N, C-alpha and C positions, 0 to 999 in steps of 0.2 A: 504491499498500498505507499503511495507515495505520501511524506513527511509534509502536513500540515505547516504551511506558511503564516506568519503573523502581519496581519491584516489591521493598517491604518487607515482610517477613510477621511479625505481631505475635501471640508467644504458639507455642510449640514442642509440643504436642499431638499426637494423633493427625491432627486433620483437617489441623492444618497439614503436614504431612508428605504426605498424600496430593496437598493442593493443589500444592505445590511439585512434587512427583514430577511431576504433568501437565506444571505451566508449564516447568518443567527439558527436559519433553520432544518438548514441542511449541516449544521458540524464544522462549520467554518470557527477559526480561533480570529473574530476582531481582537483589538488589543488595545488601539486607539484611536482617538478622534482629535481631528484638531481644527478649529474654526477662527478665525477675526477676531471673533469677541471668547472672552474665558464663560459668558455666560450660556453662550449657543453649545460650544463645547460642550459644559456641563450637563445643560439639559438634553440634549441627545446620548451624552454617556449613559446619564443617568433614565433614558426611556429602555435602551437597548439592555444596559448589564455590562457595559462598556468599563475597563477596569481603570482606562485611562483619558482623562482627557486633557488636550493643550490649548492655549488661548492664543495661537495662534500659530500659523503654517508651520513656521521656521521651528518651533520647539517640537511638532510631530514628527517630520523629517530628521531631526537628530534623535529621537527617541529610538535605544537602542535594542530594545523590543519588539522595534517594528522591522519584518524584512519587504512587504509590498504595498503597495500605495494606489488606493484607486480614488482617481484621480475626479471631482464631480463639479467641479466650479465652473460657472459661463462660459462659450467659446473661445472668447476671448482671450481667458484666462488659462486654456490645456495647453499650448505650449508655454508656458511662462512656468505653469506648476509642476509639468511632466522635467522639465530640464530642473529643477532645483531636486525632484526629487532622485532624477539622475544622478546629479550632485551630488548627492548624499549614500548615493550607493545601493539605493531600491528598485528594486522591479517597479512595473508601474501598469497598473490598468488605464487608460484613457477613455473618459465614456467620448463617446461618439458626437460628434464627427472628431475625428481623431485630435484636428487642431483648425485654425479658419482656414486654413489655406496649404496650398502644396509649400511652398518656399519654410511655411512654418515647421509643418511636416516634415519634410528633408533634414532640419535643422535637430528634432527631436530623432529621427532615428539615428542620425550619424553620431547621437553626443550618446545613446543608450548602445551602439555598439563599440565606441571608444572606451566607454565606462567598466562596458562586459556584464552589460545589465540587459534584460528581459522586457522592451517596452510594446503593448501590446492595446488596438485598439477594443474597447468596450462596444464590439456590435454584436451583443449576444443572444440574436435571432441565430447567428450561423452556429451556435454550440447546441444549438434545442434538438432534440430528438425527434421529431418532425422533420428538420431541417437536413439532418445527420441521414435520414432513412430515404430522402427524397434525391441526397447524391445517390445513394446508394445503387438506389431503382434506374437513375439514370447511367449509374455507370454500368450496371449490368445489362445495359442495352433494351430495357423493357417498353420501355417508349418510342424506340427505335430514334434518330437522327432528331435531334431537339433544333426545330429550325425558331421558334420565338417564344416571347414569357411577356407576360402583362402582370403588372402590377399596381395598386394604388395603396396611399398609408394619406387618409383624409379626414381628418378633427373640426368640431365646432371652438375652437382656443379660444382665450379669451380678445375682446375686441380694445380695450383698454390698452389706451394708449403709452401710458407707463409700465405695461407691463413688460417683460424681458423679452417674451415674443416679435412683441410688438417695435422691439429698440435698434434702430441699424448700430447703433457702438455698443453692442450685445448680440450681435451677431444673430438677431431675431429674423424672423421668415419662414416660410414652409421649408424649403428648400432643406436647410442644415438642420434644422429638427426634425422633419417627417419624411422629405424628399431623400436622406440619407442613406435610408432601409431599402426602396427597391431598385434604386442605383447601386447600394453594395449588391445585391439580390443578382443583379444584373450583371455583376464583375464575376459575381460568385458560377453564373450557368456559361459565360461567356466570355471574359476577362476585358481589356478594354476594346472599346470602339473605338471603328476607324470614323466614324461620322457620328456627328450629333446635332438633332435640331430639337432647338428649344424656343417656348411661347411661355409670357408669364403675365399676370396680373399683378397691381400694387396694392397694398393701401395706404393711407395719407400721411405718415410715418415715413415712408418708403421703403419698407419690407414686403418684398415678398406674399401674397397671399395664395396665390396658385400657380405651380407650375408643370405643365404637360414637356415632357420630352419624349425623344424616340433617338435609338441607338441603331445605327445601323454598323455590322461588320462584314469582312474580307469576302467571308464563305456565302454572304447573301443571308445572315439570321438576321431577325429584327427586335431589340426589345422597347415595350410602351411604359411607360411609366407615368404617374403622376401624381401629384401632393401637395393639397388643401389644408390650411390653419381656418378659413372660414365658413368649411361647409363639411359635414360628415358622411362620407360613402360608405361602398360596402368593407372595404378594405379585405378583398380576395386578391389572389393571387391566380395564374394560371401557364403552366408549361406545358407548349406544345409539341408534342414529336410526331414522325411520319408513320407512326406505327399507335400512338395512342395518347393521351392526355393526362395532365398529374393537375386536377382541381383543387387547391388549397381555401378552406372554408375562414372565413373572418374572425377569430382578427388574425389576418396571415403570418405575421411576424414574430406573436405571442404562442404560445402551446396550445394548439388548436388540432383541428382534426383535418384530412385529405382524403382523394379517395384518385386510382386512376382507372381512368377510363380508356377500353380499346374504341375504336369505329366505330363498333356497333350499337355503342353503346353498354356495352357489358360491362360491370366491377370490376376489375383485373384484383383490386386490392383497395381495404381500407384501412386508414392509420390513427387512431387516436393518441392524443398526448397524453400521459401518468407522470405526471409532475409535481413534487414540493414547492407550493410556492409562484411564483414568477417564472423561474427557470432563469432568473441572473445568476445563478451559482455557479453554473454549468461553466460559463469564461472563466471565472476565480478556479474552477476546478484546471480546466487546460490552462493557464499559465500555474497554478504549480506543478504540473507534468511535465510543462516543457521546462520550467527552471530544473526539476530532478533531472531530465533527462540531457538539460547542456543545451539545449536548443534554444538561442535567443534571439531566431531569427526570424520566432512567431507563429512557427508551425503549418505547417500545412492548411489548414482548414481556414485564416487569416495573417497571413506571412507581412513583416510590418513592411516590407516592402509595399506589397498592393495597397494596406493602407495608405499610402504615402501617393498613390499611384489615383486612388479612388479623389482622393485632396483636389489633385489634378482633372478629372473628370466633372467636380463640384465645380473649378475655378473658368474650364472653360461654358459650364452651361452660366454659372453665370458672367462670362464676359460676353455671351452672346445673347442673354434679357438686358445685362447693362445694371447688374446688381453691383455694388461693391460698397465696403464696409467702412467706416470711419479711421482712420489712421495707416491703412494701406498703402504701398507705396504707388 
């Protein structure tokens, strides 16, 4: 059995709470939490029964009883937080999107390699049991040659102009918070797109409210993704092959069900997830396993270099729709 690493939680927002709940429910060692205020850190520690609360990020990173850091800061601080953790010699799981852009991602990946630690993007969907099974089905040739995929991530999120999701300076908008999921799924299936066609509509604050993207590949495959923060849709995904298709039920990027269906509409396989909690612990288990194996490249499911390249794809989409964040060169 892989030896448990001792986890530190950097930041105490909603995503940190979801991640910490899953870790504790599945036997992981959450040793410490750090926040910009001692009061916030202590409240978080009291709520989850965590041994140590640090009133600053620096104090958390200096804690000798912490081996791995989960970075849960807003997008613009992912790179700085990850770099600080790397410099402290900690392994790092960075909440998605990996960084704000590809340039930042490259700096983070290079720093981890030079320091000899693992940095992994927290794209938790890739590690869920139903996604693992889908990759097995595709690899076995069950649906034939995969030709296309369609996926949406659409939510009715707060319209408050002061909310993080609507603030350009905080990397708000549909693409980085929601669109990252289907974009990463397309990368998982097909790799880097040769052609990107994108269109978007924007909120008054300047962030993207809806983004439609179509990827084209040199072998003729197509991937279509849609993300929206102002309207909720079915949140389903479809993978089409020459012999059959995979229909993933809503919400496709969380533990869910899917069916493999032949061209005669016969159901060839049904899968139902059996997950304790939300399933965010699978990515933590993957990080621990990779560290135990000395695999500091991110492994086969989501190599660190692929996270960097995905940020490049998001940059290309943003360039096409005219979306820039304050402070970007």
